N, C-alpha and C positions, 0 to 999 in steps of 0.2 A: 210293257215290256222288258223294259232295263236294258241295259247297254249291250250294244251287238259287237259279240269279238267275233274275228275272222281266222282262222287258224291256215295256213300253208304248211302242206304235207312235205314241201320238198326239200333238200339238201340244206341243213341251216348253217353249216359249216363255212359256206359260201353264199351270204343271202343277195337275192336281186330283190332290188329296188322297183315298185310296182305302186301306179300311181293309183288310187282306188277311184272305181267309177260312183260319180254320182248318186246318191240314193234319193230316192223319189221321198215326197213327203206323207203321201199313203200309198198302200199296198192295192193295185186294183186290177182287174183282167184277168188271164190265166197265169196258172203256175203251172210248173211241169213238175214232178215227180219221178226223178231219173234212175233205177235199181240196177245197178251193174251188175248185178248176178254175184257177187259174193253172198256169201252164209250170214243171215240174220238182215240184212240191208232191207229187206221189206219190213221189217221190224220197228225199223226205225223208219223210216216211210209212213209206217200206218200211224205212226205216234205223231206225227208231222202232218198230215193228211186229217187225224181227230181234231190237233191244236187248231189248224187254219179254220175246220168248220166251226169249232168254238170260240174263236177269237176273231175272224175275218168270214164271217157265212158271205159275203158276198165276192170273195174271190173264185172264181173256178181252179179246180186242181184237176190235173188231166195225170195217168199215171203211165208212164212207157219204162219198159227194159231192155237190155242189151242183153245178148246172146250168151256172150260170154265175159268175165272180168280181163281177159288173157289179150285183149284186142281191142283195138279202139272202138267206139260205136261206128255202124256203119254208116255210110254217105246218106240212104234213104231216111235212115231213124234221126239223124241228126238233122237232114231238112226238113222232116215233120215235126221236130220239135220246134225249129226256130221259124215255120211259118206258124203255128200254134199257140206260142205261148210267151209270154213278157217276160218270165221267170223261169230258172229252171234250178231245181235243187237234186245235186245227184249224192246217192247213199253208199257210204265207204263204211263196210262194217264186217266185221269176223265175230 
């Protein structure tokens, strides 16, 4: 699949140093796809779900959506994702 590049959308004028979480050798279990309800975020997540199905069919995908992108995810949604998923991908699109 090639090298993984992680993008940080925060203000880069004052970079914050963060330590990366160790990556697993193999992706297994359940991956949550979180739509934050911005326009076309679902398009990105649809494509990611198709790629997972093609390349990692043993990984279970669960879809979630925030009610609005203007506020943080509700506590019950965050708790649900944390209980059901080992990983989460959040869609930020316009």
